[in-house]
N, C-alpha and C positions, 0 to 999 in steps of 0.2 A: 161201596160206593165207588164207583169207575169215572175219574174225574180227568178231563182232557184239558191240561195249562197249558196258557198260550199268555205270550206277553210281548211287546214289543215288534208288533210287528208293524210300524212308521208308514202305514198307508199301502203296505203288501199284504191285507187280510184277505183278499180275495185267491191269493194262491195258496193258502192253507185248505189241506184235508181232512175233513172231521175225521178222526176212527169212528170205528163200529163199537155198539154195545157201550157209550158213554151215558152217564145219568145226569152229569154236572161239566157244564163249561165254563173253566175262572179264567177271566183275564186283567193281568196283574199292569196294565196301564202300559202308556206311549202307543197308545193307533194311531197316531199322527206325525208331522214332522216340522212344521213352522210355527218359529217364534211369534210370530204376528199372531194377535188371537181371531182375528178379520178373517186371514188366509186359513187358518187352522180349523175355524168354525167347518168349515166344508169338507175338511177330511175326518174331523169328528162324525159328522152325520154319516157319512157315504159308510164307515166304519159301523154304526149302531144300524143302518139300514141289512146289513151285511151281517151283523150279531145276531138281529131280529129274526133273520131268517132261517136262521140253524136247526136243524131236524133233533133240536136236544132240551128235555124237558126242564130242566133247570140253564139259565144261564145270569151270572155272576160278573161283575166288572169295578173295579178301581181304576180312576185317573192315575197320571203319570207325570213326570217332569217336564215333556212334549205338548200335553194335552193342556194348552194356556188358554183355548177356549172354554174349556170346562171350567178352568180356576176363575176367570172374568167372568162366568153366567152367561154367556152367550149360547153355550149348551148347557141346560140346568138340569136339575135331578127329575122336575117335573117331564119334559122333554123324553130324559133316558127313560124314565119309569113309566111312561105311556106307552113305551113298547116292552116287548114281554122280556125284560132285563130287571135285574137288582142291581143296586149301585151302591155300593158301602163306603163312608166316608167314616172313619173312626167308631163302625159300629157295627154290630153282629145282625148274623139272619140262621135260623136252624133251617138244615135239611135233610130231610129223611134221618131224622134224629144226630146230625154234626152242625153242630156250633162253630159258625164260619165268622171270623172278624175280618175288616179287612180297613187300609188305610195307604193314600197315595203318598205322604212325606219320605222327602229323601234328605241328607244333608246337602246345604248351600252348597255348588257350584255355580259360578255364571250367572244370569238371568233369566232363567225358567220357573216353571209354574211349580208349586206346591215344594217348596224348599224352606229349610228352618237349619239356622246355625246346630250342629250336633250338638250341645249344652243342654239345646231347647229339648230336643226330640223326647229325653227319658221322660218328660211329660205325656208325651202322646201314648207312648208305649203302654204308662202306666193304666193306659183306658183298655188294653187288651183284659181280656175277664178271665180270670184265674182257671174256668172250667170250658176255653174255647177249644176244641178241636182240631180246626186249621186257622192259622194265621195265614192272611194275605198279603204283602205289602209288595209297594214298588222298589223298596230297598231293599237290597242285601244283608244280611247281617255279619259281623264282620269277621274276616277270615274264612267264608263258605260261599264258594264260587263268585268270589267278589275281584278276582284280580285286574288289574286297569294298567295299561302301558302308562309311565311317568315320564317327567320331563329327565330325571336320571337316567333314564332307560332300562331300569329293574321294575319289575311288576310289583304296582302296589295293591295291597288287601283293602280295598276304599270303601267296605261296607259300615255298618251302622254297629259300634261298639254296643252300644244301649239297647239296640234292638235285640242282639245276640243274648246279654243279659237275660233280657225280659223272656224272650222265645225260652231259653235255658229254665228260667224258673216256672214259667208256667206249663210245660214239657206238652205241646201239642201232638196231635199224631202228626202233622204236617204243616212246614212253612214254605208257601209259594209266592216267588218273587220273581223278579227280573232286573231290569235299567242296567247293568253291565251286562255287555255284551261280548260273544268270542272277538278274538284279537285277529287283525291281518296278521302279524307277527307270531300266530299261531296259540297264543293262549287262550284255551276252551272253558267258557261259564257255563254253557248251558249242557242240562244234563240234570241227574238228580245225587244225592248223598246220602247217608244215613249217619248219624253222630249222637250217641246215647239215645237211641231208638226213635228220634225224631227225624222223619225225613223231609231234606228240604231240595227244593226245586227250582230251578233256574228257566224258565222257558223262556227265554228271548229269540225271536225266531230270526234276527239279521244278525250280521257280523258290523264290528266297530267303523263306522266309518264308509259303509256299501250297503245302501239301504234301496237299491234298485232289485234286488233279487232276497228271498229266503233260504236259510241255509239250516234252518230245522223245521220243525213241523209242531213246535212246542213236546212236552211229554205227556206223559197218559200214564196216571196211576192209581192204583187201589187203596182208597183207605176203609180198615176195617173196625 
């Protein structure tokens, strides 16, 4: 199954170019920017219109921490799924024989959407079924494509340790995420890595702090 994995388009979705021969497009959250849910709503609705029109048979999305209008319910599941889009919130869908589970939650920082203290996330990741083939989250796992600038000046791995533990227990074919972008200081998170036969994909499409253009077209991956 050929997957176009995209994430963190931050209102620049119309600059993305769908690859050829894609069976499923999966979006890992943060289609929008504004913290105010009322300003955020128009951004999310614009993304949904674009996403719905993609000439790809299966379209799956989760929300991210910037998608505040989804958390507040200004854009709800009914609206999203009235279009040709599957929305996942701590739940699964099976497509072409592959079980896909998705969740928007990330460790708390600042005042954004779908955040929980790190110690509370373990209970969410416990819901990932053991027979999952593809895990889709907004947050990255600890230590994999998750480097961010810190106040000390040294990059920190800011992914979720409990998420990594659960993914290593489940052993899916792939774990797809975003949230932590490339850095203007040269840190590269966007891309793919394989660890213990699990394909990890960070498909963030912008560089941190530079949201007026894209620096990635996401990742095209094949799952067998």
